BAGU-220167 format. One record per residue (C-alpha): residue number from 1; residue in one letter; x, y, z. Coordinates in steps of 0.05 Angstrom, whole numbers. Example, Ala and Ser with C-alpha at 12.3 -4.5 7.8 and 13.67 -1.06 7.14 Angstrom:
% residues 2
pt k = 1&r = A&px = 246&py = -90&pz = 156
pt k = 2&r = S&px = 273&py = -21&pz = 143
This chain:
% residues 369
pt k = 1&r = M&px = 1517&py = 2043&pz = 2747
pt k = 2&r = L&px = 1443&py = 2055&pz = 2741
pt k = 3&r = G&px = 1410&py = 2121&pz = 2755
pt k = 4&r = R&px = 1377&py = 2139&pz = 2820
pt k = 5&r = S&px = 1306&py = 2122&pz = 2837
pt k = 6&r = A&px = 1254&py = 2172&pz = 2857
pt k = 7&r = G&px = 1266&py = 2156&pz = 2930
pt k = 8&r = G&px = 1339&py = 2174&pz = 2927
pt k = 9&r = Q&px = 1367&py = 2103&pz = 2927
pt k = 10&r = P&px = 1411&py = 2079&pz = 2871
pt k = 11&r = S&px = 1373&py = 2037&pz = 2821
pt k = 12&r = D&px = 1429&py = 1987&pz = 2826
pt k = 13&r = P&px = 1442&py = 1982&pz = 2901
pt k = 14&r = D&px = 1479&py = 1916&pz = 2898
pt k = 15&r = G&px = 1524&py = 1937&pz = 2840
pt k = 16&r = K&px = 1504&py = 1874&pz = 2802
pt k = 17&r = G&px = 1463&py = 1907&pz = 2748
pt k = 18&r = P&px = 1479&py = 1900&pz = 2674
pt k = 19&r = P&px = 1536&py = 1943&pz = 2648
pt k = 20&r = A&px = 1514&py = 2009&pz = 2619
pt k = 21&r = P&px = 1525&py = 2021&pz = 2544
pt k = 22&r = A&px = 1579&py = 2069&pz = 2521
pt k = 23&r = G&px = 1538&py = 2117&pz = 2479
pt k = 24&r = L&px = 1509&py = 2179&pz = 2512
pt k = 25&r = V&px = 1438&py = 2169&pz = 2487
pt k = 26&r = Q&px = 1440&py = 2094&pz = 2497
pt k = 27&r = R&px = 1466&py = 2102&pz = 2568
pt k = 28&r = A&px = 1413&py = 2155&pz = 2584
pt k = 29&r = I&px = 1357&py = 2108&pz = 2560
pt k = 30&r = A&px = 1385&py = 2045&pz = 2592
pt k = 31&r = T&px = 1395&py = 2079&pz = 2660
pt k = 32&r = L&px = 1331&py = 2120&pz = 2657
pt k = 33&r = D&px = 1304&py = 2133&pz = 2727
pt k = 34&r = P&px = 1242&py = 2089&pz = 2740
pt k = 35&r = G&px = 1209&py = 2149&pz = 2772
pt k = 36&r = Y&px = 1220&py = 2200&pz = 2718
pt k = 37&r = F&px = 1145&py = 2207&pz = 2705
pt k = 38&r = A&px = 1147&py = 2251&pz = 2767
pt k = 39&r = W&px = 1166&py = 2305&pz = 2717
pt k = 40&r = V&px = 1098&py = 2295&pz = 2684
pt k = 41&r = M&px = 1063&py = 2293&pz = 2752
pt k = 42&r = A&px = 1096&py = 2358&pz = 2774
pt k = 43&r = S&px = 1084&py = 2395&pz = 2709
pt k = 44&r = G&px = 1012&py = 2371&pz = 2703
pt k = 45&r = I&px = 992&py = 2390&pz = 2773
pt k = 46&r = V&px = 1024&py = 2459&pz = 2768
pt k = 47&r = S&px = 986&py = 2469&pz = 2703
pt k = 48&r = I&px = 921&py = 2450&pz = 2738
pt k = 49&r = G&px = 936&py = 2496&pz = 2796
pt k = 50&r = T&px = 951&py = 2556&pz = 2753
pt k = 51&r = D&px = 888&py = 2544&pz = 2712
pt k = 52&r = L&px = 845&py = 2539&pz = 2775
pt k = 53&r = L&px = 874&py = 2604&pz = 2801
pt k = 54&r = G&px = 862&py = 2642&pz = 2737
pt k = 55&r = Y&px = 931&py = 2642&pz = 2704
pt k = 56&r = G&px = 907&py = 2612&pz = 2638
pt k = 57&r = V&px = 965&py = 2630&pz = 2593
pt k = 58&r = L&px = 1016&py = 2604&pz = 2641
pt k = 59&r = S&px = 975&py = 2541&pz = 2651
pt k = 60&r = E&px = 972&py = 2528&pz = 2576
pt k = 61&r = A&px = 1047&py = 2537&pz = 2569
pt k = 62&r = I&px = 1060&py = 2487&pz = 2625
pt k = 63&r = L&px = 1010&py = 2440&pz = 2595
pt k = 64&r = G&px = 1051&py = 2440&pz = 2531
pt k = 65&r = V&px = 1112&py = 2421&pz = 2571
pt k = 66&r = T&px = 1072&py = 2366&pz = 2606
pt k = 67&r = V&px = 1049&py = 2335&pz = 2541
pt k = 68&r = A&px = 1119&py = 2339&pz = 2511
pt k = 69&r = A&px = 1148&py = 2307&pz = 2574
pt k = 70&r = F&px = 1096&py = 2251&pz = 2574
pt k = 71&r = V&px = 1106&py = 2234&pz = 2500
pt k = 72&r = S&px = 1182&py = 2235&pz = 2504
pt k = 73&r = L&px = 1184&py = 2193&pz = 2567
pt k = 74&r = V&px = 1135&py = 2142&pz = 2538
pt k = 75&r = L&px = 1180&py = 2135&pz = 2477
pt k = 76&r = A&px = 1242&py = 2130&pz = 2521
pt k = 77&r = Y&px = 1212&py = 2076&pz = 2566
pt k = 78&r = V&px = 1187&py = 2036&pz = 2507
pt k = 79&r = A&px = 1257&py = 2039&pz = 2477
pt k = 80&r = R&px = 1286&py = 2019&pz = 2544
pt k = 81&r = A&px = 1239&py = 1959&pz = 2548
pt k = 82&r = L&px = 1255&py = 1937&pz = 2476
pt k = 83&r = W&px = 1330&py = 1949&pz = 2473
pt k = 84&r = F&px = 1352&py = 1947&pz = 2546
pt k = 85&r = A&px = 1305&py = 1896&pz = 2577
pt k = 86&r = P&px = 1357&py = 1872&pz = 2628
pt k = 87&r = F&px = 1357&py = 1941&pz = 2660
pt k = 88&r = V&px = 1282&py = 1939&pz = 2666
pt k = 89&r = R&px = 1282&py = 1869&pz = 2696
pt k = 90&r = H&px = 1336&py = 1888&pz = 2745
pt k = 91&r = S&px = 1298&py = 1950&pz = 2769
pt k = 92&r = L&px = 1235&py = 1908&pz = 2780
pt k = 93&r = Q&px = 1272&py = 1859&pz = 2824
pt k = 94&r = D&px = 1280&py = 1912&pz = 2879
pt k = 95&r = P&px = 1211&py = 1931&pz = 2907
pt k = 96&r = T&px = 1237&py = 1998&pz = 2932
pt k = 97&r = V&px = 1261&py = 2017&pz = 2862
pt k = 98&r = A&px = 1201&py = 1985&pz = 2827
pt k = 99&r = M&px = 1153&py = 2028&pz = 2868
pt k = 100&r = A&px = 1177&py = 2088&pz = 2828
pt k = 101&r = Y&px = 1141&py = 2060&pz = 2767
pt k = 102&r = F&px = 1076&py = 2083&pz = 2801
pt k = 103&r = T&px = 1097&py = 2153&pz = 2776
pt k = 104&r = F&px = 1072&py = 2131&pz = 2708
pt k = 105&r = V&px = 1003&py = 2117&pz = 2737
pt k = 106&r = A&px = 1000&py = 2185&pz = 2771
pt k = 107&r = G&px = 1031&py = 2222&pz = 2713
pt k = 108&r = A&px = 981&py = 2194&pz = 2663
pt k = 109&r = D&px = 922&py = 2209&pz = 2709
pt k = 110&r = V&px = 945&py = 2280&pz = 2726
pt k = 111&r = L&px = 954&py = 2295&pz = 2652
pt k = 112&r = G&px = 886&py = 2264&pz = 2638
pt k = 113&r = V&px = 852&py = 2308&pz = 2690
pt k = 114&r = R&px = 883&py = 2369&pz = 2659
pt k = 115&r = L&px = 860&py = 2347&pz = 2590
pt k = 116&r = V&px = 789&py = 2339&pz = 2616
pt k = 117&r = M&px = 793&py = 2411&pz = 2638
pt k = 118&r = A&px = 817&py = 2429&pz = 2568
pt k = 119&r = G&px = 758&py = 2393&pz = 2536
pt k = 120&r = H&px = 790&py = 2327&pz = 2516
pt k = 121&r = P&px = 754&py = 2273&pz = 2557
pt k = 122&r = A&px = 765&py = 2218&pz = 2506
pt k = 123&r = I&px = 841&py = 2224&pz = 2511
pt k = 124&r = A&px = 835&py = 2228&pz = 2586
pt k = 125&r = A&px = 794&py = 2164&pz = 2587
pt k = 126&r = G&px = 847&py = 2128&pz = 2546
pt k = 127&r = L&px = 902&py = 2151&pz = 2593
pt k = 128&r = A&px = 861&py = 2129&pz = 2654
pt k = 129&r = I&px = 850&py = 2059&pz = 2625
pt k = 130&r = V&px = 924&py = 2049&pz = 2611
pt k = 131&r = A&px = 942&py = 2077&pz = 2680
pt k = 132&r = A&px = 891&py = 2030&pz = 2713
pt k = 133&r = L&px = 922&py = 1970&pz = 2678
pt k = 134&r = V&px = 992&py = 1989&pz = 2701
pt k = 135&r = W&px = 965&py = 2002&pz = 2771
pt k = 136&r = V&px = 935&py = 1933&pz = 2776
pt k = 137&r = V&px = 1000&py = 1900&pz = 2755
pt k = 138&r = L&px = 1042&py = 1941&pz = 2804
pt k = 139&r = N&px = 991&py = 1942&pz = 2860
pt k = 140&r = Y&px = 987&py = 1866&pz = 2864
pt k = 141&r = G&px = 1051&py = 1846&pz = 2830
pt k = 142&r = L&px = 1099&py = 1881&pz = 2878
pt k = 143&r = P&px = 1069&py = 1855&pz = 2944
pt k = 144&r = W&px = 1063&py = 1786&pz = 2913
pt k = 145&r = S&px = 1136&py = 1787&pz = 2890
pt k = 146&r = I&px = 1158&py = 1806&pz = 2960
pt k = 147&r = V&px = 1121&py = 1747&pz = 2990
pt k = 148&r = A&px = 1135&py = 1697&pz = 2934
pt k = 149&r = R&px = 1210&py = 1713&pz = 2933
pt k = 150&r = A&px = 1212&py = 1709&pz = 3009
pt k = 151&r = H&px = 1243&py = 1778&pz = 3008
pt k = 152&r = R&px = 1222&py = 1819&pz = 3068
pt k = 153&r = P&px = 1240&py = 1893&pz = 3063
pt k = 154&r = V&px = 1278&py = 1917&pz = 3124
pt k = 155&r = F&px = 1268&py = 1987&pz = 3152
pt k = 156&r = R&px = 1326&py = 2015&pz = 3112
pt k = 157&r = E&px = 1291&py = 1996&pz = 3047
pt k = 158&r = F&px = 1230&py = 2038&pz = 3063
pt k = 159&r = N&px = 1234&py = 2111&pz = 3042
pt k = 160&r = G&px = 1191&py = 2166&pz = 3012
pt k = 161&r = T&px = 1185&py = 2128&pz = 2946
pt k = 162&r = W&px = 1134&py = 2081&pz = 2977
pt k = 163&r = F&px = 1084&py = 2138&pz = 2983
pt k = 164&r = I&px = 1080&py = 2138&pz = 2906
pt k = 165&r = W&px = 1036&py = 2076&pz = 2916
pt k = 166&r = V&px = 985&py = 2121&pz = 2951
pt k = 167&r = V&px = 993&py = 2176&pz = 2900
pt k = 168&r = G&px = 981&py = 2129&pz = 2842
pt k = 169&r = T&px = 919&py = 2100&pz = 2875
pt k = 170&r = Q&px = 889&py = 2168&pz = 2891
pt k = 171&r = S&px = 904&py = 2193&pz = 2821
pt k = 172&r = L&px = 859&py = 2138&pz = 2794
pt k = 173&r = A&px = 804&py = 2161&pz = 2841
pt k = 174&r = I&px = 811&py = 2232&pz = 2815
pt k = 175&r = A&px = 811&py = 2209&pz = 2743
pt k = 176&r = A&px = 747&py = 2169&pz = 2756
pt k = 177&r = V&px = 713&py = 2230&pz = 2787
pt k = 178&r = G&px = 734&py = 2273&pz = 2728
pt k = 179&r = L&px = 704&py = 2224&pz = 2679
pt k = 180&r = V&px = 637&py = 2221&pz = 2716
pt k = 181&r = G&px = 620&py = 2291&pz = 2691
pt k = 182&r = A&px = 644&py = 2275&pz = 2621
pt k = 183&r = S&px = 601&py = 2212&pz = 2614
pt k = 184&r = H&px = 529&py = 2211&pz = 2590
pt k = 185&r = D&px = 515&py = 2138&pz = 2607
pt k = 186&r = A&px = 480&py = 2131&pz = 2674
pt k = 187&r = A&px = 508&py = 2062&pz = 2690
pt k = 188&r = L&px = 579&py = 2084&pz = 2673
pt k = 189&r = R&px = 572&py = 2146&pz = 2715
pt k = 190&r = Q&px = 550&py = 2105&pz = 2775
pt k = 191&r = S&px = 607&py = 2055&pz = 2765
pt k = 192&r = L&px = 658&py = 2111&pz = 2761
pt k = 193&r = A&px = 632&py = 2143&pz = 2824
pt k = 194&r = E&px = 633&py = 2077&pz = 2862
pt k = 195&r = T&px = 703&py = 2063&pz = 2836
pt k = 196&r = A&px = 727&py = 2132&pz = 2858
pt k = 197&r = V&px = 701&py = 2123&pz = 2929
pt k = 198&r = C&px = 732&py = 2054&pz = 2936
pt k = 199&r = L&px = 800&py = 2076&pz = 2909
pt k = 200&r = W&px = 799&py = 2136&pz = 2955
pt k = 201&r = G&px = 787&py = 2090&pz = 3014
pt k = 202&r = V&px = 843&py = 2043&pz = 2992
pt k = 203&r = G&px = 890&py = 2102&pz = 2985
pt k = 204&r = I&px = 874&py = 2127&pz = 3056
pt k = 205&r = V&px = 888&py = 2060&pz = 3087
pt k = 206&r = L&px = 952&py = 2051&pz = 3048
pt k = 207&r = Y&px = 976&py = 2119&pz = 3072
pt k = 208&r = L&px = 961&py = 2103&pz = 3145
pt k = 209&r = V&px = 1000&py = 2038&pz = 3139
pt k = 210&r = L&px = 1060&py = 2068&pz = 3103
pt k = 211&r = V&px = 1065&py = 2131&pz = 3146
pt k = 212&r = V&px = 1073&py = 2088&pz = 3209
pt k = 213&r = I&px = 1127&py = 2046&pz = 3176
pt k = 214&r = I&px = 1164&py = 2108&pz = 3150
pt k = 215&r = F&px = 1161&py = 2142&pz = 3218
pt k = 216&r = L&px = 1189&py = 2080&pz = 3251
pt k = 217&r = R&px = 1244&py = 2077&pz = 3199
pt k = 218&r = L&px = 1263&py = 2150&pz = 3210
pt k = 219&r = M&px = 1265&py = 2141&pz = 3286
pt k = 220&r = V&px = 1297&py = 2072&pz = 3290
pt k = 221&r = V&px = 1346&py = 2068&pz = 3232
pt k = 222&r = E&px = 1401&py = 2118&pz = 3220
pt k = 223&r = V&px = 1387&py = 2162&pz = 3159
pt k = 224&r = T&px = 1443&py = 2187&pz = 3115
pt k = 225&r = P&px = 1441&py = 2252&pz = 3076
pt k = 226&r = G&px = 1438&py = 2213&pz = 3011
pt k = 227&r = E&px = 1376&py = 2176&pz = 3034
pt k = 228&r = M&px = 1341&py = 2238&pz = 3060
pt k = 229&r = G&px = 1323&py = 2261&pz = 2990
pt k = 230&r = P&px = 1267&py = 2302&pz = 2960
pt k = 231&r = A&px = 1223&py = 2240&pz = 2953
pt k = 232&r = Y&px = 1204&py = 2247&pz = 3026
pt k = 233&r = W&px = 1162&py = 2306&pz = 3004
pt k = 234&r = I&px = 1115&py = 2254&pz = 2974
pt k = 235&r = A&px = 1093&py = 2241&pz = 3046
pt k = 236&r = M&px = 1060&py = 2309&pz = 3042
pt k = 237&r = G&px = 1040&py = 2300&pz = 2970
pt k = 238&r = A&px = 1003&py = 2235&pz = 2987
pt k = 239&r = T&px = 959&py = 2273&pz = 3037
pt k = 240&r = A&px = 948&py = 2329&pz = 2988
pt k = 241&r = I&px = 926&py = 2284&pz = 2931
pt k = 242&r = S&px = 880&py = 2246&pz = 2980
pt k = 243&r = V&px = 848&py = 2313&pz = 2997
pt k = 244&r = R&px = 841&py = 2329&pz = 2923
pt k = 245&r = A&px = 807&py = 2262&pz = 2911
pt k = 246&r = A&px = 759&py = 2276&pz = 2968
pt k = 247&r = A&px = 743&py = 2345&pz = 2942
pt k = 248&r = G&px = 724&py = 2313&pz = 2876
pt k = 249&r = L&px = 676&py = 2266&pz = 2912
pt k = 250&r = L&px = 645&py = 2326&pz = 2949
pt k = 251&r = V&px = 625&py = 2362&pz = 2885
pt k = 252&r = L&px = 590&py = 2301&pz = 2855
pt k = 253&r = P&px = 514&py = 2300&pz = 2858
pt k = 254&r = S&px = 486&py = 2272&pz = 2923
pt k = 255&r = R&px = 462&py = 2211&pz = 2884
pt k = 256&r = V&px = 498&py = 2184&pz = 2822
pt k = 257&r = G&px = 450&py = 2134&pz = 2792
pt k = 258&r = G&px = 433&py = 2087&pz = 2849
pt k = 259&r = F&px = 495&py = 2106&pz = 2890
pt k = 260&r = P&px = 478&py = 2153&pz = 2949
pt k = 261&r = I&px = 545&py = 2186&pz = 2953
pt k = 262&r = G&px = 516&py = 2245&pz = 2990
pt k = 263&r = E&px = 511&py = 2202&pz = 3053
pt k = 264&r = L&px = 587&py = 2200&pz = 3056
pt k = 265&r = H&px = 593&py = 2276&pz = 3054
pt k = 266&r = S&px = 606&py = 2288&pz = 3128
pt k = 267&r = F&px = 656&py = 2231&pz = 3133
pt k = 268&r = V&px = 693&py = 2255&pz = 3071
pt k = 269&r = V&px = 697&py = 2327&pz = 3096
pt k = 270&r = G&px = 722&py = 2307&pz = 3165
pt k = 271&r = T&px = 774&py = 2259&pz = 3138
pt k = 272&r = S&px = 798&py = 2311&pz = 3087
pt k = 273&r = V&px = 808&py = 2364&pz = 3141
pt k = 274&r = V&px = 850&py = 2316&pz = 3182
pt k = 275&r = L&px = 892&py = 2297&pz = 3121
pt k = 276&r = W&px = 900&py = 2370&pz = 3099
pt k = 277&r = S&px = 922&py = 2389&pz = 3169
pt k = 278&r = F&px = 972&py = 2332&pz = 3173
pt k = 279&r = G&px = 999&py = 2349&pz = 3104
pt k = 280&r = T&px = 1008&py = 2421&pz = 3126
pt k = 281&r = W&px = 1044&py = 2396&pz = 3189
pt k = 282&r = W&px = 1093&py = 2359&pz = 3144
pt k = 283&r = I&px = 1118&py = 2421&pz = 3108
pt k = 284&r = P&px = 1162&py = 2453&pz = 3162
pt k = 285&r = L&px = 1190&py = 2385&pz = 3181
pt k = 286&r = L&px = 1209&py = 2371&pz = 3109
pt k = 287&r = V&px = 1242&py = 2439&pz = 3104
pt k = 288&r = L&px = 1283&py = 2423&pz = 3166
pt k = 289&r = F&px = 1303&py = 2356&pz = 3136
pt k = 290&r = G&px = 1327&py = 2393&pz = 3074
pt k = 291&r = L&px = 1368&py = 2442&pz = 3115
pt k = 292&r = W&px = 1399&py = 2385&pz = 3154
pt k = 293&r = R&px = 1416&py = 2350&pz = 3089
pt k = 294&r = H&px = 1447&py = 2408&pz = 3051
pt k = 295&r = V&px = 1469&py = 2458&pz = 3105
pt k = 296&r = V&px = 1488&py = 2415&pz = 3164
pt k = 297&r = R&px = 1513&py = 2354&pz = 3128
pt k = 298&r = R&px = 1535&py = 2393&pz = 3065
pt k = 299&r = Y&px = 1504&py = 2345&pz = 3015
pt k = 300&r = P&px = 1515&py = 2376&pz = 2946
pt k = 301&r = L&px = 1455&py = 2411&pz = 2916
pt k = 302&r = S&px = 1450&py = 2393&pz = 2842
pt k = 303&r = Y&px = 1399&py = 2366&pz = 2792
pt k = 304&r = E&px = 1372&py = 2297&pz = 2804
pt k = 305&r = P&px = 1307&py = 2268&pz = 2774
pt k = 306&r = R&px = 1278&py = 2259&pz = 2844
pt k = 307&r = L&px = 1273&py = 2335&pz = 2851
pt k = 308&r = W&px = 1208&py = 2329&pz = 2811
pt k = 309&r = S&px = 1182&py = 2288&pz = 2869
pt k = 310&r = M&px = 1188&py = 2351&pz = 2911
pt k = 311&r = V&px = 1154&py = 2397&pz = 2860
pt k = 312&r = F&px = 1093&py = 2352&pz = 2853
pt k = 313&r = P&px = 1072&py = 2357&pz = 2927
pt k = 314&r = L&px = 1082&py = 2433&pz = 2925
pt k = 315&r = G&px = 1035&py = 2438&pz = 2865
pt k = 316&r = M&px = 986&py = 2388&pz = 2893
pt k = 317&r = Y&px = 981&py = 2426&pz = 2959
pt k = 318&r = T&px = 955&py = 2486&pz = 2919
pt k = 319&r = V&px = 903&py = 2445&pz = 2883
pt k = 320&r = A&px = 882&py = 2407&pz = 2946
pt k = 321&r = S&px = 874&py = 2471&pz = 2986
pt k = 322&r = Y&px = 835&py = 2506&pz = 2931
pt k = 323&r = T&px = 788&py = 2449&pz = 2914
pt k = 324&r = L&px = 772&py = 2428&pz = 2986
pt k = 325&r = G&px = 764&py = 2501&pz = 3005
pt k = 326&r = K&px = 714&py = 2512&pz = 2949
pt k = 327&r = A&px = 677&py = 2446&pz = 2960
pt k = 328&r = A&px = 671&py = 2451&pz = 3036
pt k = 329&r = G&px = 668&py = 2527&pz = 3044
pt k = 330&r = F&px = 736&py = 2535&pz = 3077
pt k = 331&r = D&px = 756&py = 2604&pz = 3052
pt k = 332&r = F&px = 822&py = 2603&pz = 3089
pt k = 333&r = M&px = 845&py = 2544&pz = 3047
pt k = 334&r = V&px = 828&py = 2582&pz = 2983
pt k = 335&r = D&px = 869&py = 2642&pz = 3009
pt k = 336&r = I&px = 928&py = 2596&pz = 3022
pt k = 337&r = A&px = 923&py = 2567&pz = 2952
pt k = 338&r = R&px = 924&py = 2637&pz = 2921
pt k = 339&r = V&px = 992&py = 2648&pz = 2953
pt k = 340&r = W&px = 1020&py = 2577&pz = 2950
pt k = 341&r = V&px = 1009&py = 2571&pz = 2875
pt k = 342&r = F&px = 1071&py = 2615&pz = 2865
pt k = 343&r = V&px = 1112&py = 2568&pz = 2908
pt k = 344&r = G&px = 1095&py = 2511&pz = 2860
pt k = 345&r = V&px = 1109&py = 2552&pz = 2798
pt k = 346&r = V&px = 1176&py = 2577&pz = 2823
pt k = 347&r = A&px = 1197&py = 2507&pz = 2844
pt k = 348&r = W&px = 1175&py = 2478&pz = 2777
pt k = 349&r = A&px = 1213&py = 2531&pz = 2738
pt k = 350&r = G&px = 1275&py = 2523&pz = 2781
pt k = 351&r = V&px = 1279&py = 2447&pz = 2772
pt k = 352&r = L&px = 1265&py = 2454&pz = 2698
pt k = 353&r = V&px = 1324&py = 2502&pz = 2691
pt k = 354&r = L&px = 1368&py = 2454&pz = 2732
pt k = 355&r = M&px = 1347&py = 2396&pz = 2687
pt k = 356&r = L&px = 1362&py = 2434&pz = 2623
pt k = 357&r = G&px = 1429&py = 2457&pz = 2651
pt k = 358&r = A&px = 1448&py = 2386&pz = 2671
pt k = 359&r = A&px = 1430&py = 2362&pz = 2601
pt k = 360&r = A&px = 1471&py = 2417&pz = 2568
pt k = 361&r = Q&px = 1530&py = 2401&pz = 2614
pt k = 362&r = A&px = 1526&py = 2327&pz = 2596
pt k = 363&r = L&px = 1525&py = 2343&pz = 2522
pt k = 364&r = G&px = 1584&py = 2390&pz = 2530
pt k = 365&r = A&px = 1624&py = 2339&pz = 2568
pt k = 366&r = R&px = 1609&py = 2288&pz = 2514
pt k = 367&r = R&px = 1634&py = 2334&pz = 2459
pt k = 368&r = R&px = 1698&py = 2349&pz = 2497
pt k = 369&r = A&px = 1711&py = 2275&pz = 2508
């Protein structure tokens, strides 16, 4: 049986996937969750948030974890593609599961943005290029495969994982904005600014389309406790990262080369306030969903890779509130960020402890076997 996707659905919903290998390491790599780069996303954004709020030592420590997570996951996914290719092909056949691969795009971009803050724009540019290539393949390959294979997702196949599409798109916009300040070539700066604006717009429209579908799915199709997983927090995270991308546009010069970005200022601010408000509205509802899942329906609370999909929105809400508050002069948002940053740190630390505990338990069980 394959692992679970970032959206909470089994990676092998039809039970027809390739048989998992016997060895512990081989099995772990073969069944690696397609959305595990949410670990990098969550760690990277908490590192950014703590740095912005003045907790430099903590931010550096979390950055070290982020880099280690990214390198180890890249190696694991490469090994999976080389030695367990049938598992990769099988995960790509289900659009709901394949969407989780957008976590690589967002993870690479979030890490890149943090590295720009640390003074490493060249590495960030390399990460952004790779992320952009993966985004192009997934962004067009997945919708094309749905149409070409005559496979129409029904409501039950839509879940919080689909919002990763928005997150990956907006992460590229943020990466482009970050590289504008690091570039000394006027033409490149203008192209990056134009790209950032266009990607931000694409991300907004994608969110509007997906949020309608997800709401209909929640209201029309019965949802089980297993399906109502942490990945639904990405609905809030998608608004938060869209706000963060907008805040990056607001701090650019009013004209970047021949591109008069300043003329979009009012629209960007207004749209960002709406998105920030809607993202804030999501938080109590998502808490209630969690209580229904674990308290009312008694779904077991244990480590699962998709928990990182909950940590990322919590960290991104801090960064979005702080950056938009600073860029647009909304002091109340900055005040919220100063408090909320601890929510993200505690959630990150808690999930990290659960992950290490689960790994230790698996190793202990293997030794006793």
